[in-house]
Structure formats: structure tokens, C-alpha cells
N, C-alpha and C positions, 0 to 999 in steps of 0.2 A: 592423765592428760599428757595426749602425745606429744614429742618432742622432736618439730621438726627445725630442719636447718635450712637456709632459704639463698641460695650465694646468688652473689654479686661481683659484677662486671663492668669495668669500664664501659657506657654505653648502654647497660641493664635499664631497663623503663618499668619493669613491671616488678618490682621487688614488693613495694610498699605495698601495691597492689594484691599481690600474693600474701605476703602477711598480713592484711587485712582478712583477704578470705579465709584462713587457717585459723586464727585469732578469734571471727566469727565463729567458729566451728567447734571452737572452745579448745584450741591447743596452744601451747607454748612455742614460741617462735626465734628465731635468732637468724639475722642477718648476718652472712659469711661473706668475707673481703676474700679476693680471689688470690691475695697475694698468702692468706693463710696455707699454712700445711698440714692442717690434721682439722677434722670436723668437731662441734661439741658434744663433750660428752653427754650417754647417751640418747645419743641421737637416731628417732625411729625412722624418719625420711627426710629424706634430700630433695628438695625441688631446685629444679635451674629455670629461673626464670624465664619470659619474653624482654624482649628488648633488641639491641644492636650493640653486643660484644664488641668491642673494639672496631666499631663503626661499622661493622661487617667486612671491612677489607679484607682483600686475598679472595675470599667466600667466606660466606656465614657460620660462625664456629670456628673455623679453623686455626685463628690465633687464639681464642680462648680456650681450645683441647691442651695449650701449653700452661698454662695457669697453674701455679703450684696447689691449688684448692685439688685441681681434678684430677691426681694422683691418689687422693684421698678417696677421691669419689669413686674410682675405679674398682680400688681397692675394696671398700665398702659396697660395692654392688655385689662383685665379685665373691663376698662372703655372703650375700644372701640378703645383704641390705637393700631395702625398697630406694630404689629414685622415681622421681615424676620429669620429664624436662618439657615444658611448654612452648611453644613459638621456638626461639632464639634460642631455647634449652633443648628442645627435640634437635635441631642444629648440631650442639655441640655434642650432644650423646652420639650421634652417627657420627661426627667426627672423630671423638675419641673411642670409636668400636664399640660401644656398649650396646648400641641398636645398629643392625643392618640395613642399608638399602644410604640413600643421598639424598639432599633437598637441592632441588635446582630452581633459577630464575621461572616465575611464574610465567606459562603458557604465552600469555597475552602479553608479558614485560610491564605490566603496569600492577603497582601495590593494591592491593585489596581490602578494605577495611567494611565489613557490613555484619550483620546476621548471619549466619546459615544454618541451615536444616540439615542435621545427621543423622546416620542410622546406626544404631548399635551391631556391630557385626558379631561379635563374641563377649562373652558374657562372664565366662569361665576364668576369671581373673577377679585383683582383689580391687582394681580401680573401680571396674565398671558392676561389679557383683550386686550394687544396689540396683542398677537398672537391667530392664528386662530385653531380651534380645528379641532384636529389629525394632526396636523404640527407637523414636524419631525425637531427637534435642533439638533444641535453639540457643545456637551458644555464636559467640562472635567469632569473627577470624581478622587479621590484621599482618597481612606481609607481601612481604615480594619474590620471596625465596621458599615458598611452599609447597613447590611439586615435586613428588615424593617419586623416584628411582628408584628400582631394583632390579635386576636384571629377572630371565624367565625362572632359573633354576629356583632363584632365593625367592620369589613370586609363590612358588609351589610350596616350598618348605614353608612359609610365612603360615599359607591356607592349609598345609595338613598341620600345623604346630597350633592352631588357633590363635595365631598371633597377630591378626588384622581383627583393629577394635572397632575403629570407627569408618564409615566412607561417608562422602557428602551425595546429597541426595535433594529432593524436592519433599514437598509436604507431604506427600503418598509414599514417599520413600524410595522412590524408583532412584537410581544413580544417576549423578549429573557432571558435567564437567567445571571446575569451580578454577582450578589452574593448573590442568595439565598431569596431577597426580597420576601413577601407573592405576587403574582401576580405581580412579576416585578416592584412593586412601587418603583418611583425614589424621591415622592416628595408628600407629602399632604397639608391641611389646616385644621382651626379648622372648628365646627360648623358654627361659628360665620362667617367667610370668613376674621377675620383681623388679624391672626396667620397663617403663613406661614412658611413649612418647606422642605428642600430639599436636597442629598446628593452631587449632581453633582452642581460645582462652576460658578454661570456665569459669578460674577467678573473676571475671568480670560478668558472670550471669549468677550473680547470688540474690538477686533482689526483684521482685516485678517492675517494680516505678523505675529499673532501669532497662527492662527488655527481657527479661529472664532471669528465674531462677531453677536454670535445669542444671546450672554446676555443681548445684550443693552436691545432688547424691553421686555426681562423679568423684568429688574431692573426698567425699564420706567413706566411700568405700574404702579407701587407703588409711584410712584413721578407724577403723572399725573396730 
């Protein structure tokens, strides 16, 4: 049974959804308050869930990166531990330097909340190992600051190292502009492929009755 630590900050609102998702997949979970200075023993995956940590003041994730627990997460990730950041979690991971690039305000300046099709760009990583390359997934998005930015040199490095995981696309797999992200990027990983970040919410796509169960194979990859 995999041990999953799920972080919680003031303003986090997807911690219980994330806990439900991983327990549904047979994991043991622990909610970890941001003021803790260490992760639970035997943690095998850290998840930084979605929400609005510290009300997104200053910039999404800019205050959360100073929380005591993040020092433990950085140490854990640098030691090879697996970390997943979803939506606000992705923003926090870029702010703390575990993932390259930054998340800016959506190009239309509006909060976007809907189901969105995504194309799997690379599956040579644990997160998407159960997905086929170029497979199209249907996963909810809900964000105001999901516009992923990285400079040209950084983008080339992502591409060369197969760090681009997901792109926004239409039902045929053709790239679409959703929030202004560089090359329609929806998710990336670090060079070592143990830290993952994405704006879509796989934890909200576990049951057909709720619109999609495509999130299952994404999360299953990390606990296989």
C-alpha cells in the first residue's frame, strides 16, 4: 500500500478530493499541514493539491513556497522522491524551483472552469506510463493563472529532455489555445522525471458519472 502525503495550506481546496482519489486507488494517505517541518515516515509520493494557497496574494504560490513543509519537500524531491503538483500545486513547485518556468494570468484574464481535452506528449515517465503517447484524455481544468511561460532556451531543453507531458488540444489532437501557455503546455516534469506538475485536475476525473475517468490512469502511474 503506497504512502501518499498531501499538503494543505491556508486556501487549499482540493486536498480532500485528492485524498479521496488516492484512497480510491488503494493508497494510505496523510494530510500534512503547511507548518509541519517534516513529511510522514515512509512517504512514497508527495502531492501538492489545487486551491488558492494564501488567497493567491502577491502571485499564485509565491507565499506558500516559504511554508516550513516546503523545505522538507525540496529535500525529498532532491533525494529522488516523487512529487506531484496539481494546479496551485504546479504553481508552488515552479515558485520553489522544483520545476522550470512560471504560471501567469490566463491570456483572457478570466477564470476558466471546464472539461478540457489533453494530448499525451511524452509517456517515458512514471506519471503517464499507463497512457499511450498522443492519447487524448478528458480532464477538468479550473484556474485563473494557468498560462505557462518559459523562455526559448528553456523550452528547447524541455523538448529535448522529453519533459513536456501534456498539451491542450481539441478532440482530434490538434493543439488549441486555452490560457495562452507556451506551445499549449498543460503539464511538465523536471529533468530527472521525479517531479511533475500540471494545471488540469486528474483527481476530478475518476468516475464516468462525473464526466470522465481518464484521471485514473494518470494517478495510477505514480503508485504502480
